[in-house]
C-alpha positions as a Python dict, from the first residue, in 0.01 Angstrom:
ca = {
    (1, 'X'): (0, 0, 0),
    (2, 'X'): (139, 367, -89),
    (3, 'X'): (218, 607, 195),
    (4, 'X'): (-2, 884, 208),
    (5, 'X'): (138, 1226, 90),
    (6, 'X'): (-15, 1561, 225),
    (7, 'X'): (19, 1906, 67),
    (8, 'X'): (32, 2161, 359),
    (9, 'X'): (-25, 2525, 296),
    (10, 'X'): (2, 2797, 576),
    (11, 'X'): (-93, 3172, 571),
    (12, 'X'): (238, 3330, 520),
    (13, 'X'): (289, 3461, 876),
    (14, 'X'): (495, 3328, 1185),
    (15, 'X'): (178, 3268, 1381),
    (16, 'X'): (34, 3029, 1113),
    (17, 'X'): (341, 2871, 982),
    (18, 'X'): (474, 2725, 1300),
    (19, 'X'): (126, 2531, 1434),
    (20, 'X'): (83, 2391, 1076),
    (21, 'X'): (440, 2278, 1066),
    (22, 'X'): (372, 2141, 1428),
    (23, 'X'): (62, 1943, 1262),
    (24, 'X'): (304, 1820, 974),
    (25, 'X'): (552, 1692, 1204),
    (26, 'X'): (292, 1497, 1410),
    (27, 'X'): (174, 1328, 1055),
    (28, 'X'): (522, 1232, 986),
    (29, 'X'): (552, 1070, 1315),
    (30, 'X'): (226, 854, 1210),
    (31, 'X'): (410, 762, 870),
    (32, 'X'): (266, 1017, 642),
    (33, 'X'): (479, 1243, 380),
    (34, 'X'): (436, 1601, 379),
    (35, 'X'): (497, 1855, 110),
    (36, 'X'): (511, 2197, 292),
    (37, 'X'): (413, 2498, 63),
    (38, 'X'): (538, 2851, 195),
    (39, 'X'): (541, 3169, -25),
    (40, 'X'): (872, 3218, -187),
    (41, 'X'): (943, 3516, 67),
    (42, 'X'): (851, 3298, 383),
    (43, 'X'): (1027, 3006, 235),
    (44, 'X'): (1367, 3192, 234),
    (45, 'X'): (1325, 3318, 580),
    (46, 'X'): (1244, 2977, 723),
    (47, 'X'): (1542, 2832, 553),
    (48, 'X'): (1790, 3110, 645),
    (49, 'X'): (1670, 3078, 1025),
    (50, 'X'): (1690, 2680, 1038),
    (51, 'X'): (1970, 2596, 1274),
    (52, 'X'): (2019, 2236, 1134),
    (53, 'X'): (1943, 2289, 760),
    (54, 'X'): (1921, 1891, 698),
    (55, 'X'): (1701, 1798, 1016),
    (56, 'X'): (1381, 1766, 837),
    (57, 'X'): (1510, 1532, 622),
    (58, 'X'): (1310, 1335, 365),
    (59, 'X'): (991, 1352, 554),
    (60, 'X'): (888, 1724, 528),
    (61, 'X'): (966, 1864, 207),
    (62, 'X'): (977, 2245, 208),
    (63, 'X'): (861, 2408, -153),
    (64, 'X'): (751, 2749, -227),
    (65, 'X'): (535, 2933, -485),
    (66, 'X'): (502, 3325, -536),
    (67, 'X'): (277, 3541, -320),
    (68, 'X'): (207, 3765, -604),
    (69, 'X'): (392, 4088, -447),
    (70, 'X'): (717, 4230, -555),
    (71, 'X'): (1048, 4222, -373),
    (72, 'X'): (1007, 4563, -233),
    (73, 'X'): (637, 4548, -152),
    (74, 'X'): (515, 4551, 235),
    (75, 'X'): (435, 4209, 305),
    (76, 'X'): (277, 4321, 675),
    (77, 'X'): (36, 4524, 485),
    (78, 'X'): (-225, 4235, 502),
    (79, 'X'): (-487, 4383, 287),
    (80, 'X'): (-225, 4421, -8),
    (81, 'X'): (-93, 4050, 79),
    (82, 'X'): (-432, 3902, 92),
    (83, 'X'): (-534, 4030, -252),
    (84, 'X'): (-210, 3955, -422),
    (85, 'X'): (-238, 3596, -301),
    (86, 'X'): (-586, 3568, -430),
    (87, 'X'): (-506, 3674, -759),
    (88, 'X'): (-183, 3481, -824),
    (89, 'X'): (-144, 3179, -577),
    (90, 'X'): (-439, 2932, -685),
    (91, 'X'): (-269, 2923, -1031),
    (92, 'X'): (60, 2846, -884),
    (93, 'X'): (-55, 2579, -634),
    (94, 'X'): (-267, 2388, -922),
    (95, 'X'): (61, 2403, -1095),
    (96, 'X'): (253, 2271, -810),
    (97, 'X'): (13, 1992, -716),
    (98, 'X'): (31, 1883, -1121),
    (99, 'X'): (413, 1888, -1101),
    (100, 'X'): (442, 1710, -765),
    (101, 'X'): (212, 1430, -882),
    (102, 'X'): (394, 1382, -1223),
    (103, 'X'): (741, 1358, -1034),
    (104, 'X'): (588, 1129, -773),
    (105, 'X'): (396, 931, -999),
    (106, 'X'): (119, 912, -759),
    (107, 'X'): (-159, 1134, -653),
    (108, 'X'): (-131, 1391, -336),
    (109, 'X'): (-351, 1246, -95),
    (110, 'X'): (-495, 1545, 75),
    (111, 'X'): (-457, 1923, 85),
    (112, 'X'): (-439, 2044, 417),
    (113, 'X'): (-493, 2441, 405),
    (114, 'X'): (-474, 2702, 675),
    (115, 'X'): (-838, 2845, 716),
    (116, 'X'): (-712, 3189, 584),
    (117, 'X'): (-604, 3037, 250),
    (118, 'X'): (-951, 2935, 175),
    (119, 'X'): (-896, 2929, -224),
    (120, 'X'): (-659, 2668, -145),
    (121, 'X'): (-974, 2427, -73),
    (122, 'X'): (-1145, 2533, -390),
    (123, 'X'): (-821, 2443, -579),
    (124, 'X'): (-815, 2104, -423),
    (125, 'X'): (-1193, 2084, -489),
    (126, 'X'): (-1165, 2147, -852),
    (127, 'X'): (-881, 1906, -878),
    (128, 'X'): (-1083, 1638, -705),
    (129, 'X'): (-834, 1613, -418),
    (130, 'X'): (-952, 1539, -50),
    (131, 'X'): (-936, 1843, 163),
    (132, 'X'): (-881, 1937, 522),
    (133, 'X'): (-898, 2285, 690),
    (134, 'X'): (-664, 2361, 949),
    (135, 'X'): (-783, 2653, 1209),
    (136, 'X'): (-459, 2815, 1409),
    (137, 'X'): (-634, 3068, 1592),
    (138, 'X'): (-917, 3062, 1849),
    (139, 'X'): (-1227, 2885, 1786),
    (140, 'X'): (-1399, 3205, 1911),
    (141, 'X'): (-1260, 3373, 1610),
    (142, 'X'): (-1405, 3147, 1369),
    (143, 'X'): (-1732, 3170, 1556),
    (144, 'X'): (-1727, 3546, 1500),
    (145, 'X'): (-1682, 3482, 1140),
    (146, 'X'): (-1997, 3237, 1136),
    (147, 'X'): (-2186, 3499, 1310),
    (148, 'X'): (-2148, 3775, 1052),
    (149, 'X'): (-2494, 3751, 900),
    (150, 'X'): (-2648, 3752, 1225),
    (151, 'X'): (-2442, 4052, 1335),
    (152, 'X'): (-2541, 4232, 1045),
    (153, 'X'): (-2920, 4164, 1097),
    (154, 'X'): (-2884, 4262, 1443),
    (155, 'X'): (-2765, 4574, 1359),
    (156, 'X'): (-2403, 4523, 1533),
    (157, 'X'): (-2205, 4575, 1187),
    (158, 'X'): (-2309, 4696, 840),
    (159, 'X'): (-2261, 4466, 544),
    (160, 'X'): (-1900, 4609, 495),
    (161, 'X'): (-1801, 4487, 847),
    (162, 'X'): (-1789, 4822, 1029),
    (163, 'X'): (-1946, 4873, 1371),
    (164, 'X'): (-2259, 5013, 1428),
    (165, 'X'): (-2326, 4945, 1781),
    (166, 'X'): (-2056, 4988, 2030),
    (167, 'X'): (-2186, 4785, 2343),
    (168, 'X'): (-2004, 4458, 2413),
    (169, 'X'): (-2170, 4133, 2323),
    (170, 'X'): (-2158, 3758, 2342),
    (171, 'X'): (-2219, 3506, 2075),
    (172, 'X'): (-2313, 3251, 2320),
    (173, 'X'): (-2297, 3174, 2703),
    (174, 'X'): (-1932, 3085, 2826),
    (175, 'X'): (-1779, 3244, 2522),
    (176, 'X'): (-1562, 3584, 2559),
    (177, 'X'): (-1725, 3904, 2555),
    (178, 'X'): (-1677, 4090, 2216),
    (179, 'X'): (-1666, 4437, 2132),
    (180, 'X'): (-1779, 4572, 1765),
    (181, 'X'): (-1444, 4779, 1745),
    (182, 'X'): (-1243, 4485, 1856),
    (183, 'X'): (-1365, 4243, 1588),
    (184, 'X'): (-1072, 4095, 1419),
    (185, 'X'): (-1102, 4280, 1058),
    (186, 'X'): (-1181, 4620, 1261),
    (187, 'X'): (-840, 4588, 1422),
    (188, 'X'): (-603, 4548, 1109),
    (189, 'X'): (-457, 4863, 940),
    (190, 'X'): (-671, 5147, 742),
    (191, 'X'): (-1039, 5142, 649),
    (192, 'X'): (-971, 4994, 302),
    (193, 'X'): (-747, 4703, 457),
    (194, 'X'): (-1037, 4632, 693),
    (195, 'X'): (-1287, 4595, 411),
    (196, 'X'): (-1032, 4368, 226),
    (197, 'X'): (-991, 4147, 561),
    (198, 'X'): (-1377, 4139, 611),
    (199, 'X'): (-1448, 4029, 275),
    (200, 'X'): (-1184, 3770, 302),
    (201, 'X'): (-1322, 3615, 646),
    (202, 'X'): (-1680, 3601, 442),
    (203, 'X'): (-1497, 3381, 175),
    (204, 'X'): (-1331, 3183, 446),
    (205, 'X'): (-1652, 3094, 616),
    (206, 'X'): (-1809, 3002, 283),
    (207, 'X'): (-1506, 2771, 169),
    (208, 'X'): (-1492, 2580, 503),
    (209, 'X'): (-1812, 2398, 380),
    (210, 'X'): (-1579, 2226, 110),
    (211, 'X'): (-1350, 2093, 398),
    (212, 'X'): (-1381, 1720, 446),
    (213, 'X'): (-1225, 1762, 776),
    (214, 'X'): (-1181, 2067, 995),
    (215, 'X'): (-907, 2052, 1275),
    (216, 'X'): (-795, 2349, 1504),
    (217, 'X'): (-526, 2418, 1730),
    (218, 'X'): (-740, 2441, 2045),
    (219, 'X'): (-874, 2223, 2336),
    (220, 'X'): (-1217, 2148, 2437),
    (221, 'X'): (-1090, 2249, 2793),
    (222, 'X'): (-1008, 2592, 2684),
    (223, 'X'): (-1302, 2646, 2445),
    (224, 'X'): (-1585, 2442, 2532),
    (225, 'X'): (-1855, 2700, 2440),
    (226, 'X'): (-1699, 2804, 2116),
    (227, 'X'): (-1644, 2441, 2023),
    (228, 'X'): (-2037, 2386, 2087),
    (229, 'X'): (-2092, 2695, 1861),
    (230, 'X'): (-1878, 2622, 1561),
    (231, 'X'): (-1936, 2268, 1608),
    (232, 'X'): (-1748, 2133, 1296),
    (233, 'X'): (-1416, 2225, 1435),
    (234, 'X'): (-1221, 1941, 1599),
    (235, 'X'): (-979, 2034, 1849),
    (236, 'X'): (-630, 1867, 1842),
    (237, 'X'): (-454, 2116, 2039),
    (238, 'X'): (-245, 2238, 2208),
    (239, 'X'): (-8, 2160, 1933),
    (240, 'X'): (300, 2351, 2090),
    (241, 'X'): (285, 2144, 2423),
    (242, 'X'): (656, 2045, 2440),
    (243, 'X'): (624, 1837, 2131),
    (244, 'X'): (942, 1822, 1921),
    (245, 'X'): (1124, 2089, 2145),
    (246, 'X'): (1430, 2056, 1954),
    (247, 'X'): (1303, 2128, 1655),
    (248, 'X'): (1273, 2502, 1537),
    (249, 'X'): (1166, 2457, 1170),
    (250, 'X'): (915, 2734, 1053),
    (251, 'X'): (1060, 3012, 1263),
    (252, 'X'): (1131, 3338, 1057),
    (253, 'X'): (1434, 3455, 1280),
    (254, 'X'): (1727, 3259, 1425),
    (255, 'X'): (1685, 3180, 1795),
    (256, 'X'): (1905, 3317, 2066),
    (257, 'X'): (1957, 3007, 2285),
    (258, 'X'): (2195, 3194, 2513),
    (259, 'X'): (1883, 3317, 2709),
    (260, 'X'): (1819, 2957, 2838),
    (261, 'X'): (2157, 2959, 3005),
    (262, 'X'): (2081, 3309, 3163),
    (263, 'X'): (1753, 3147, 3274),
    (264, 'X'): (1934, 2865, 3443),
    (265, 'X'): (2119, 3130, 3678),
    (266, 'X'): (1765, 3292, 3792),
    (267, 'X'): (1565, 3172, 4094),
    (268, 'X'): (1244, 2962, 4024),
    (269, 'X'): (935, 3188, 3929),
    (270, 'X'): (1133, 3515, 3943),
    (271, 'X'): (1159, 3627, 3559),
    (272, 'X'): (927, 3820, 3386),
    (273, 'X'): (931, 3691, 3025),
    (274, 'X'): (827, 3984, 2756),
    (275, 'X'): (727, 3902, 2386),
    (276, 'X'): (519, 4034, 2142),
    (277, 'X'): (505, 3798, 1844),
    (278, 'X'): (615, 3873, 1496),
    (279, 'X'): (386, 4176, 1410),
    (280, 'X'): (349, 4397, 1685),
    (281, 'X'): (544, 4753, 1653),
    (282, 'X'): (595, 5028, 1900),
    (283, 'X'): (621, 5394, 1866),
    (284, 'X'): (930, 5542, 2042),
    (285, 'X'): (726, 5671, 2364),
    (286, 'X'): (569, 5324, 2426),
    (287, 'X'): (884, 5132, 2359),
    (288, 'X'): (1062, 5369, 2630),
    (289, 'X'): (795, 5354, 2870),
    (290, 'X'): (780, 4961, 2855),
    (291, 'X'): (1171, 4959, 2922),
    (292, 'X'): (1123, 5198, 3184),
    (293, 'X'): (859, 4967, 3339),
    (294, 'X'): (1047, 4652, 3350),
    (295, 'X'): (1346, 4865, 3499),
    (296, 'X'): (1116, 5009, 3743),
    (297, 'X'): (969, 4646, 3843),
    (298, 'X'): (1310, 4585, 4011),
    (299, 'X'): (1270, 4193, 3881),
    (300, 'X'): (1465, 4007, 3642),
    (301, 'X'): (1324, 4023, 3288),
    (302, 'X'): (1395, 3846, 2947),
    (303, 'X'): (1262, 4077, 2667),
    (304, 'X'): (1248, 3962, 2303),
    (305, 'X'): (1315, 4270, 2117),
    (306, 'X'): (1287, 4179, 1733),
    (307, 'X'): (1509, 4401, 1488),
    (308, 'X'): (1178, 4561, 1347),
    (309, 'X'): (1025, 4609, 1690),
    (310, 'X'): (1005, 4975, 1681),
    (311, 'X'): (969, 5259, 1434),
    (312, 'X'): (1328, 5382, 1552),
    (313, 'X'): (1608, 5233, 1357),
    (314, 'X'): (1889, 5380, 1575),
    (315, 'X'): (1908, 5271, 1951),
    (316, 'X'): (1577, 5318, 2069),
    (317, 'X'): (1617, 5228, 2432),
    (318, 'X'): (1620, 5512, 2700),
    (319, 'X'): (1961, 5657, 2780),
    (320, 'X'): (2169, 5452, 2999),
    (321, 'X'): (1893, 5171, 3018),
    (322, 'X'): (2111, 4892, 2896),
    (323, 'X'): (2386, 4976, 3159),
    (324, 'X'): (2147, 5021, 3443),
    (325, 'X'): (1993, 4678, 3384),
    (326, 'X'): (2285, 4452, 3266),
    (327, 'X'): (2275, 4151, 3483),
    (328, 'X'): (1906, 4181, 3564),
    (329, 'X'): (1773, 4207, 3227),
    (330, 'X'): (1836, 3991, 2939),
    (331, 'X'): (1766, 4131, 2561),
    (332, 'X'): (1738, 3901, 2256),
    (333, 'X'): (1621, 3940, 1896),
    (334, 'X'): (1436, 3606, 1904),
    (335, 'X'): (1402, 3353, 2186),
    (336, 'X'): (1301, 2970, 2174),
    (337, 'X'): (975, 3044, 2331),
    (338, 'X'): (848, 2703, 2408),
    (339, 'X'): (1174, 2638, 2588),
    (340, 'X'): (1141, 2953, 2781),
    (341, 'X'): (787, 2934, 2872),
    (342, 'X'): (874, 2541, 3021),
    (343, 'X'): (1173, 2690, 3215),
    (344, 'X'): (1115, 2700, 3599),
    (345, 'X'): (1264, 3037, 3628),
    (346, 'X'): (948, 3201, 3441),
    (347, 'X'): (693, 3401, 3674),
    (348, 'X'): (470, 3547, 3401),
    (349, 'X'): (442, 3632, 3052),
    (350, 'X'): (385, 3975, 2915),
    (351, 'X'): (230, 3888, 2582),
    (352, 'X'): (33, 4036, 2252),
    (353, 'X'): (-188, 3748, 2322),
    (354, 'X'): (-154, 3590, 1992),
    (355, 'X'): (-319, 3256, 1998),
    (356, 'X'): (4, 3050, 1990),
    (357, 'X'): (159, 3245, 2253),
    (358, 'X'): (-150, 3193, 2440),
    (359, 'X'): (-166, 2814, 2402),
    (360, 'X'): (196, 2808, 2500),
    (361, 'X'): (164, 2986, 2825),
    (362, 'X'): (-160, 2808, 2921),
    (363, 'X'): (25, 2458, 2841),
    (364, 'X'): (302, 2565, 3081),
    (365, 'X'): (92, 2721, 3366),
    (366, 'X'): (227, 3060, 3327),
    (367, 'X'): (12, 3371, 3408),
    (368, 'X'): (-20, 3646, 3181),
    (369, 'X'): (-15, 4023, 3161),
    (370, 'X'): (-203, 4106, 2833),
    (371, 'X'): (-106, 4378, 2571),
    (372, 'X'): (-288, 4274, 2231),
    (373, 'X'): (-183, 4475, 1952),
    (374, 'X'): (-446, 4363, 1643),
    (375, 'X'): (-687, 4103, 1474),
    (376, 'X'): (-773, 3826, 1714),
    (377, 'X'): (-556, 3919, 2006),
    (378, 'X'): (-850, 4124, 2187),
    (379, 'X'): (-1065, 3788, 2203),
    (380, 'X'): (-771, 3589, 2355),
    (381, 'X'): (-716, 3884, 2595),
    (382, 'X'): (-1070, 3809, 2717),
    (383, 'X'): (-1024, 3444, 2739),
    (384, 'X'): (-713, 3484, 2944),
    (385, 'X'): (-871, 3765, 3176),
    (386, 'X'): (-1235, 3714, 3209),
    (387, 'X'): (-1281, 3325, 3131),
    (388, 'X'): (-982, 3155, 3258),
    (389, 'X'): (-866, 3438, 3518),
    (390, 'X'): (-500, 3351, 3445),
    (391, 'X'): (-404, 3724, 3353),
    (392, 'X'): (-456, 4094, 3393),
    (393, 'X'): (-463, 4348, 3123),
    (394, 'X'): (-298, 4708, 3128),
    (395, 'X'): (-467, 5038, 3122),
    (396, 'X'): (-380, 5304, 2902),
    (397, 'X'): (-340, 5685, 2971),
    (398, 'X'): (-539, 5965, 2785),
    (399, 'X'): (-298, 5961, 2505),
    (400, 'X'): (-326, 5593, 2462),
    (401, 'X'): (28, 5488, 2632),
    (402, 'X'): (82, 5236, 2907),
    (403, 'X'): (306, 5423, 3133),
    (404, 'X'): (586, 5259, 3331),
    (405, 'X'): (401, 5291, 3668),
    (406, 'X'): (108, 5093, 3530),
    (407, 'X'): (356, 4826, 3416),
    (408, 'X'): (518, 4792, 3765),
    (409, 'X'): (157, 4795, 3933),
    (410, 'X'): (-5, 4515, 3730),
    (411, 'X'): (337, 4309, 3755),
    (412, 'X'): (299, 4342, 4145),
    (413, 'X'): (-41, 4282, 4134),
    (414, 'X'): (-24, 3935, 3934),
    (415, 'X'): (272, 3792, 4126),
    (416, 'X'): (153, 3905, 4445),
    (417, 'X'): (-168, 3715, 4400),
    (418, 'X'): (-123, 3329, 4422),
    (419, 'X'): (-454, 3255, 4268),
    (420, 'X'): (-338, 3346, 3902),
    (421, 'X'): (-76, 3078, 3919),
    (422, 'X'): (-294, 2829, 4086),
    (423, 'X'): (-549, 2862, 3808),
    (424, 'X'): (-285, 2891, 3528),
    (425, 'X'): (-133, 2542, 3694),
    (426, 'X'): (-500, 2365, 3686),
    (427, 'X'): (-543, 2474, 3317),
    (428, 'X'): (-182, 2323, 3245),
    (429, 'X'): (-313, 1996, 3409),
    (430, 'X'): (-595, 1951, 3201),
    (431, 'X'): (-447, 2047, 2873),
    (432, 'X'): (-164, 1806, 2930),
    (433, 'X'): (-458, 1533, 2987),
    (434, 'X'): (-611, 1608, 2655),
    (435, 'X'): (-306, 1558, 2437),
    (436, 'X'): (-208, 1203, 2577),
    (437, 'X'): (-348, 867, 2463),
    (438, 'X'): (-731, 859, 2562),
    (439, 'X'): (-776, 1253, 2559),
    (440, 'X'): (-1024, 1417, 2349),
    (441, 'X'): (-722, 1595, 2126),
    (442, 'X'): (-540, 1296, 2084),
    (443, 'X'): (-843, 1092, 1985),
    (444, 'X'): (-927, 1350, 1725),
    (445, 'X'): (-588, 1366, 1559),
    (446, 'X'): (-583, 981, 1553),
    (447, 'X'): (-925, 989, 1364),
    (448, 'X'): (-791, 1257, 1112),
    (449, 'X'): (-479, 1025, 1034),
    (450, 'X'): (-685, 712, 1025),
    (451, 'X'): (-937, 911, 754),
    (452, 'X'): (-624, 1015, 571),
    (453, 'X'): (-455, 667, 564),
    (454, 'X'): (-809, 489, 443),
    (455, 'X'): (-807, 737, 120),
}
């Protein structure tokens, strides 16, 4: 019997590539071959950042297709990127599938597409290939997409996704509160971009009907109400619960592992870990207030500062900051986050609340300080603070800045209250049970693999 061959295609952003790569590694563990399709731009970043160029071996074949944008165009402009991909990538994907099948002499068993790459399901449908969708974000986000027609008829948004009402609402009991102004498409870029992303969401929801299987990086313990609402999504997460911890395939920046040696020298539960994912950008004032807030806390901290974290290209730190915090603070360009969060020295996680970071923090029993930036991160903050009660949010001043005194106050409030840590530990235990044999996520993934092997 021939080995099943899956073609996996993520949305070209760090928070989408990593979890689909994790699914791919787990498929390989079950005897399935994977061709992993990035855009040319992301493919180069992933290859350049790989520590061991050959470690994926023959099991996961990394390939790429163009995203439709020119070399100098801004791929952080999600509206521009979404439109370009929609025009160019379906044809390129169909071509890649044909070439792969000719070369291999056998058909692709299944196309496994990120939910935001909904057109890939349509390509597979036209080519008569079985298809599965993967949702890397919270199911609450998918549920908000499913609810677009109802939100329009209830007068919460208009038919272009623009908020009409401003009071918070719940899609179902037990789901996070949502604010119309914080709906995912309303938190991305300018008005034109928001309209594009809203239309993408509408297309995504429609295309999901084509999927034979629909899996998500979540757990029935984290999102019971959202999973009941969007009942087609089968939870297989958390995908990042210390599985294959030695592998960093899929990262866009080389990791600085020296920070683990530094963490080894810190006391248990003493270090504030600060990381804002791959998109968050700070203006100079906010960046400096964050730096001074960490200094003011008088606690050890590990802070991930990407090369493009600030709008300021020169040294953005407050004068004398690096000298004053040397020994107590560690600054890195990109950290091996799963290893960091699993380290006994970590006390709390100052996070942008991207879903991967949320799942990683929850899986390691770490309490959060929430600093959402855009898109679905506001929904995730509601989960963390209001439903799971394992974190706190920050208050901004009248000019929209989170001040240093507020940062110190919230760090102290979180770490001086043992209940946050206790609730976080309870969630860690529940999540661990879900992914071992007999757990809900484990069963769902096994069924998914069996379906694929039976094709």
